[in-house]
N, C-alpha and C positions, 0 to 999 in steps of 0.2 A: 849424510856420511854416503861416500861413494859405494858404490856395491862392485865387486869382481866376479865376473861370470869364468873366470881362467879355470876352476876346477868342475865346470858345472857341466860338462859334456864327456866325461872318460868314457872311452869304449862307446863313443856314438860317432857317426859319420856329423863331422862338421859342416854347420850354416856359415856360407862367408859372404857378409853384404859387399855388394860389387859397388866401389865408391865412384861416386862422379869425381871429375878432374878438378871441379870447382870448390866441392864440399873439402877434398884432401887439401888442397892449397890454405882455402879458409881455415881450416880447424889447425893449420900449423903457424901462418904468421898473419893470420886476418884480425881484425879490429872492431866490436861492435860500436855503431853512432849513437848508440843510447845505453842509457843505464838499464843493466841486468843482473841478474843475481850469480852471473857465472862469467867467465871470459871466454872468448872465441876458443882459445887453445883447449877449454873443457870440454870441447865437442869430440876432440881427438879421444876415441875411445881405445885407440891401440895403446895411448899412455897409460901407463900404471897410475900415474900423479893426478889425473882427471877428476875433478870433484863431481863428477855427475857418474860416470860407470866405466868399468873396465871390459873390454873385451878382444882377445889379442889375436884374432883372425879376422882376415878381410880378404876380397877380390880386388885387384886393379887392373885396368885394360890398357896396352899400349895403344891401343885405339881411343883411348879417351886422352892419354896424356903425351902422346910423340906422333901428332897430326901432322907437323912441317917438318921439312929437312933442316931448314936454318934454324927453327927455336932452340932456345936454350931451355933446358927441363929447370924452372923454378924448383924450389925447395917445397914438399909437400910431409904430411902425417906420414906418409908410406916412405919418402926417401931418408927421413931423419928420425924414425923410430928405432928402438932398441931391437935390433935381432935376434937377441938371447932371448927376449921375452915374447917374441909375436911371429907368427907365420903369415906372409902376403904371397898369394897364390896368383901369377899373371896371365891375364887373358892378352894374345897375340895380337887381337885387332882384326882378324881374320873378315870377319863381317863388314868391317868399316873400310877395308881395301878391296873386298868382293862389291859392295854396293856403290865404291866410288867417294864416299866419305873421305876417306883418304885417297890422293892418288897416287895410283900403281906407278914405280918407275923400275919394275923388275927387280934385281939383286938388291939396289940400293936400298928399297923401301923394305925387304925382307931383313937386311942389314940392321937399317935402323930399329926395327922392332924388337931384333934378338939384342941388340946391346942395350936399348933401353930396358927391357926385361932382367938381362943380366945385373942392371945396376941395380935394380929397386924391388925385385922378387924372389922368392925361395925356392917355389915351383912355378914352370911357367909351359903354358901351352905352345907348341910348336906353330907356324902360322898355316895352318889349313885353309883352305875355302869351302866353305859349308854348302852341304847340299841342299839346305834351305832356299839357296837363290836359285835353283832348278828351275821351280814352279814360276816364280817371280819375274822369269827371264834374265836376274842378274848376272847368270854365269853366260847365257848366250855369247855375250859380247866378248868373254875372256876366250870362250872357245874360238871364236875369230881371230882373236889377238893371236893366242898359240900358234892358232895353222899358220898364221904371216909368218911367227918368230920360227917355223920349221918342225913345230912338234906333232904336227898333225898325224904322223905315222905313230906315234904314240897313243894318241886319242884312238885310232882306227884299230891298231892291236890290242888296246883294253876292250873296245866295245865288243871286238870277235872272238877275245877270251871269257869275258864274263856276262856278256848278253847283255849288258845295260846300255842304257841311252847314252849320246855322245857327250850331253853336256855332262851329264854324271863323270863319264871319264876324261873330261876335260878339268873338273874339279880336282880328281883323283890326278892327273898328271900336275897340276898345278902344286897340289899340296906334295907330291913328290919332288919336285924340282926344289921346292921350300926346304923340305927336309934333308934334300942332299947338301943345300949350304948351311943349314944350321951345323950338321956333321961335322962338315969341314971346318968353318969359322968361329964356332963356337970356343968360349973361354970357359975351359974345365974347372968346374967348382964354383962357376960365378953364381949359376943355379940351375938346378935341377929341372929337363924339361920330361915334357908329357906327350906322348905319342896319341894324338886325336884321332878318334873313331868318328865316322861319320857314316849315318845311311837311315834312310826312312824305311826300308823293308829288310826283311831277312835277306834277300838275294843283293840287297846293296850293300847291306851291312858285312857280309860276308865277304863279299870282293875288295871291298875298301879294307877290311881285314886282313885277307891275304896278301892285299899290294904292299901292305905298311908295316906288317909286324916286324919286318927283320930290320927297321930301323932302330938303332942301340939306346934309345932312351931311356929316362930313369923313372919312368911311371907312364900311366894312362889316363885318357880324358875320354868320356862318352859324349857327344853330343847328338844332334836331330833326336829322334824316334827313341833313342836309347833311354832316354831321360824319364819316359812315362810308361813305355812299353817293356817291360820286364822279361820277354821270352827274348827279345835281343839282348837286354843287358845280361841277361844267363848265359845266354849260348856264347857270347863272347866271352864271358868270365871262364866259360867252362872250356874254351879252346884256349885261353890263357894258360889255365893250369894244367891242360893234358899236354900243351906244349912245353910245360917249365917256364913260362914265361911272368907269371905272376907272381911268384915266389921271390923274382928277382927287383917288382916294383916297389919302389919307395911311396907313392901315392898314386891315389886314383880320384880324379875330380869329375863331377857331373855336371855340364854346364847349364846353367839357367831355369833351376826349375825349385822352388821352396815351401809347396804345400806341405803343410804339418804333417798329415798322414804319411804322404811323401817320403817326407825327411826320417821319419820312424822306419820305413822300410829301406832307406837305404842304410840305416844301423841295423836293421836285419841283415841286410846282405853283408855289411862289414865284419859282423860277429860270426856270422856263418863262415866267411872267408878267413876269417883268425882261427877260427875253430880245425877247419879243415885243410887251409893250404899253407896260409903267413899269419902266424901269431901277433905282428906288430903292425900291419897294414892300414893305413888311415885313409880313410875314404871323406870326401866333401863336396858342397853342391851352395850353389848360388842364386841370386837371383839380385837384382835391381830394383826393386817393389819399393822400398823405403824411398828411394829419391824419387822413382816416378810418380807415386803418392803425393809428396811434398809437390812436385812440380805441378799438380793437378788440384791444389789446394786442399788434399786429403789428408785427414788425420788417423793413424788407426787406434781404433776404440777399445779393442780387444779382439778375443779369440774365441769361435765356439769349438767344444769337443764334444761332440754326441752322435749317438749311431747314427744319427741321418747326414751327418758329414762335418769334417772339421775343417774350419774356414777362418782367414782374418776378416773381421769387420771394419771398413773405413767409415768415415764422415766429413763433409766438408766444413771448413770453420773458417769462412772467410766474408762474413756478411759485413755490411757496413755497421748495420745496429750494434754489432759485436767491441767496436771500437771504442775503447775508454773500459770495458768491463773487468774488474776487478776480482772476478771468479777465476780460482784456479783450475786450470784447464783439466785436471784429474776429475775434479768435482762437476764440470762443467759436462763432461764426457760420462760421467755417472749419473746425471742428473735426469734421466729418461729422454733427453731433446734427439740421441741415436735413434734413428731409425730402423727397426727389423727388418730383414727381408722378408717375403712373405711366406718364405718356406720355415723360420724360423720362429714365426710369430706362436704362443702359445695354443694350443686346440684339444679338446678333450682329455684335459689333464696332461697333455705334453708340455712341458717347458723346458726350451733350449740351457744347455749348460753353457752358460756364458761368463768368460773371465776378464775382467776388465785390464785395460793395460795402464798399470800403477807405474808408471816409469818416472825417474829424475827429474824430468824435464815436467811431466805434467805436475808432479808436487810440487816445483819451484817457481814456473811459470804461471803468468794470468793470462786468460783469453786476450784481454785487452794489450799483452805484450807481442800477442801474435798479428792481432787485426789493427793496425796502426796507421794507415794511409787511406782517410774518406775521400782524396782526388782519384784513385785511381779505381777501376772498376772491381779489381780484388783487391783486399785492404792488405795485403804483405808486402812488406820487403823482404831485401837480401839476407837479413839475419832471421826473419822468418822462415824462409825456407829453409835456411841450414838448422835452425832450432829445429824444428818439426821433422825434419830428415834423423835427426839424432834420436829423437823421441821415438821415430818409426822402427829404428834398427833397435832399440832395446825392447821395445813393443815387440818386434819380431824373435829377439833372442829370448824373450820370458816364456813367449808361446811355443818357444821350441822344445825349454826346457819342460814345460809343463806337458806337452806333447808325449815327451820321452817318458816322463814319469808315469804319464797314465797309459800309453801303450804298452809298457813292459811290467806292469801292477796287474796280477791276476784278477784281483778284487774290480779292476776296471774293464773286465773283457769286452761288456757289453756295449761300451761305449766307444768302442773302436769300429768303424763304417766297416759293414760284413765285406766289400770288396777287399778291403786292407788286409782282413784276418785271412781271406783265402789266398791271396798273394804270400802274405807273411808265411803262411803253412806248405806253400808250394816250393818257396825258396830253400828252405831246409830240405825239403824232399828230394830238388835237384841235385845238391851237392852230395847227399847221402847214397843216390841212387847210383845202379851199376850202368845204366842207361839212359843217363841223364838228358842225351839229345832226343829221344824218343818222348820221353817224359816232358820236356818243353813244347814239341811239336803237338802232343795229344791237350796238353794245358793251355796253348796259345791264345785262345779267346778270353781265358779269364786272367790272364797275366798283365791286361792291359789297363793301367789305372785310370 
């Protein structure tokens, strides 16, 4: 019987599994080349009719699906979904553009990303240039290009004003140019855009915020170190609150993180903002860990939730010896074959709280349905990758549900990692404080997850 998680995260920050283009296309119109207990379309968890499970939220990136200028978008589980029953947040593909995985052709590329998001997603990030590309040198080539295009004065003016590095200001200038194009060319009502905030330090975060805050989009997205440094996240939220910008937002997204206790802290932030500022504002966060794990032949076995730390546990399931096994995947994962990390092995009476990933796939699929090809170094085929990606999504969703029920149950207080408890309490204090800026500065060291 199919399980629906549609009502499982009321008043919670929502986890968005970041879809790969291949999975999204296969789950819409693919076909298995061998007999399995469900169809390829059942992998479409956005569809309430899936016989596996239904989860109505996801993230989909234009960097995944709109890579070429001439390519026509084939239908996917996102483009063909029931938009009254689902919400998909679009990532703009700024990382792929910045790194050259998508060839940057100026406004033409910006327009293509924007049009794709307007056609496919409900909320969308504007096309920012991430500050993560500064250290790796990815921004430097764009700095050179921007100067050649005549934008050198803007870079220099920014650096003189905010005292940040040249490449930081180049990323900020390119983001601002993109924002201006979005404002002018957007199709109103097609999707709601989120103003992206970058920054690796408080100085960078503040400079970025001051430069882009005036763009009139429908929400906000936090990237770079805002994801785990709550001093940055909270400071910008306080700025947004004090400038009456947060109360006009429709959605807030945090890019690229999905640790279990971190997810619960995002929920703490959401509930605190709802209490003090905006009673219905929705927060979300994403990661692509489910597909990255599958791409490396890793299967989520379950989750640890105890005071020593909350985490997912994965294990490889690709050995040639497993070909033909009739053991159910769930039974295999629970048979003791999964090796515990050294930090989780029972010692002196300590036994970790481990919760097995009991998913629809693990109940229906045998290990031999995953390990099928003896001629390859790894025994998976295309179906194997997509099936395990589905299992990994549901395993993560179930772990998120369990994490929230544990985190917010007073009886389980001591199961919460100490640092997460400290950050939780400071979040509430910040929004109640008459001097939140001072409190954030004083607590900065404690607010890094």
